Every structure is written in structure tokens, then in C-alpha cells.
C-alpha positions in Angstrom: -59.7 11.3 26.6 -60.1 12.6 23.0 -57.6 14.3 21.0 -59.1 14.8 17.6 -56.8 14.1 14.6 -56.6 17.2 12.2 -56.3 19.8 15.1 -53.1 21.3 16.4 -52.5 21.9 20.1 -50.5 24.0 22.4 -48.8 23.5 25.7 -51.3 25.8 27.5 -53.9 23.2 26.4 -55.8 25.0 23.5 -56.7 23.5 20.3 -56.6 25.1 16.8 -58.6 24.1 13.8 -57.0 25.7 10.5 -59.1 26.4 7.6 -57.5 28.3 4.9 -56.2 31.5 6.5 -58.4 31.4 9.4 -58.2 29.4 12.6 -60.8 28.3 15.2 -59.5 28.1 18.9 -61.0 26.6 21.9 -59.7 24.6 25.0 -58.9 20.9 25.1 -60.8 18.1 26.8 -58.0 17.7 29.2 -58.2 21.4 30.1 -61.8 21.5 30.6 -61.4 18.5 32.9 -58.8 19.9 35.0 -60.9 23.1 35.4 -63.9 21.3 36.4 -67.5 22.9 35.7 -66.9 26.1 33.8 -69.2 28.9 34.9 -68.0 32.1 33.2 -66.1 32.8 29.9 -64.5 36.0 28.9 -63.6 36.4 25.2 -62.2 39.2 23.2 -64.3 41.6 21.1 -64.6 40.9 17.1 -61.9 43.0 15.4 -59.5 42.7 18.5 -56.1 41.3 17.7 -54.6 38.5 19.8 -51.0 37.7 20.0 -49.4 34.1 20.2 -48.5 33.2 23.9 -50.3 36.2 25.3 -53.7 35.7 27.2 -56.7 36.6 25.0 -59.6 35.6 27.5 -60.3 33.7 30.7 -62.7 30.9 31.9 -63.9 30.4 35.5 -64.8 27.4 36.9 -65.9 26.1 40.2 -62.1 25.5 41.1 -60.2 28.6 39.7 -59.9 31.4 37.2 -57.5 30.5 34.2 -56.5 32.6 31.5 -56.8 31.3 27.8 -53.5 31.9 25.8 -53.5 32.6 22.2 -51.8 29.7 20.3 -51.5 31.8 17.2 -51.6 35.6 16.4 -54.5 37.2 14.4 -57.6 39.4 14.4 -60.7 38.1 15.8 -63.3 37.4 13.3 -65.9 35.8 15.4 -66.7 34.7 19.0 -68.7 31.9 20.1 -72.0 33.8 21.2 -73.3 30.8 23.0 -70.6 30.7 25.6 -71.4 33.9 27.6 -74.8 32.5 28.6 -73.9 28.8 28.4 -70.1 28.4 29.5 -70.9 24.7 30.3 -71.1 24.1 26.5 -67.2 24.0 26.8 -67.5 21.0 29.5 -70.0 19.4 27.2 -68.6 19.6 23.7 -65.0 21.3 23.9 -63.9 20.6 20.4 -67.6 21.4 18.9 -69.9 23.6 20.2 -67.4 24.8 22.9 -65.1 26.5 20.4 -64.1 30.0 21.6 -62.9 32.3 18.9 -62.3 32.3 15.0 -59.2 34.4 13.9 -57.6 35.6 10.7 -54.0 34.2 11.1 -51.4 36.9 10.8 -48.5 34.4 10.7 -49.0 30.9 9.5 -45.6 30.1 10.9 -47.1 30.2 14.4 -48.6 26.7 13.5 -45.0 25.2 13.6 -44.8 25.5 17.4 -48.0 23.7 17.9 -48.4 19.8 18.4 -50.2 17.3 16.4 -52.7 14.9 18.3 -50.2 12.1 18.9 -47.7 14.6 20.3 -50.3 16.3 22.4 -51.4 12.9 23.7 -47.9 12.2 24.9 -47.6 15.6 26.5 -50.9 15.1 28.3 -49.7 11.7 29.6 -46.3 13.1 30.7 -48.2 15.9 32.6 -50.4 13.4 34.3 -47.5 11.4 35.2 -45.8 14.6 36.7 -48.9 15.5 38.7 -49.1 11.9 40.0 -45.5 12.0 41.3 -46.0 15.5 42.8 -49.3 14.1 44.7 -47.1 11.0 45.9 -44.6 13.6 47.1 -47.3 15.6 48.9 -48.7 12.6 50.5 -45.1 11.6 51.9 -44.7 15.0 53.0 -48.1 15.0 54.9 -47.2 11.5 56.4 -43.8 12.9 57.5 -45.6 15.7 59.2 -48.1 13.6 60.9 -45.2 11.5 62.3 -43.4 14.7 63.4 -46.6 15.9 65.2 -47.1 12.5 66.8 -43.3 12.3 67.9 -43.9 15.9 69.5 -47.0 14.8 71.1 -45.0 12.0 72.9 -42.6 14.3 74.3 
């Protein structure tokens, strides 16, 4: 899995590329893999203001609909016009052609709360580990339920 250097990452799995006072935002490779095949993207209009930690759009996949959370606050300068007709671009190239919006940053300090590539890689590894443990717990619960059902059938 790829986590390009030079980007900042949020705990909600968005990435940010800062260029001067503007930022390009998209979702990470991890996020798009978790979602599966993306079939629809909803983005804000140019001129709208987005607020850090608030939803600014949504992606719909074959599995679920998920909000996209603003990793920074700012005014939308541009949206990726490819995505409405070709949402699968996010699956194909999440860090390139799959970008979502460009914003004019309203508070440069928002970047302090974001992770670098190494920190994000550790965060994702921990999340995968937690998911694996949950899966194991669910499997154990399923096994116990099956045993209970078997015991009931024997009575």
C-alpha cells in the first residue's frame, strides 16, 4: 500500500497536498480499498467553504456510502470535474487523477493535526490490526453460537 511522502494525512483517511496557501484533497489508497469499487462521488461547489472535521462530500461504493471529512478549512477553488462521470478514477489513482477538491486554506494551523506518511502508515497498520482482532472475536462468537445451537439441538 502506498503512502506518498510530501502529503499530510487525516485519521479519516484523507490526504492533503499543500502548495503555498492552497491544498488539494483526496482520499487515501487505504480508504478506497476499504470502500471497494466507487460508483458515485458528491463534491461541494466552487466557492463553498469547507470546515475542518466536517463532511464536505460523499463517496458511494458497491459496499457503502461514506462521508468525506475536511482535513482542513477553506474555500473550494476547484473540484475534480472528471469524478462525477468517472468515479472509478479514485480507485485507479487516488493520489493523482483521483483528487477531489482544491481549497484556499483559511487556517494554516489546521495542518498541525495531520500525520506525515510514516505516522499514517503506522496508523493504518494499527487499524488493520484492530480490524483483524475484531474479525477473530466475531469468528469466536460465531463458533460459540454454533456450539450453543448444537447443544440445543441435542436436548
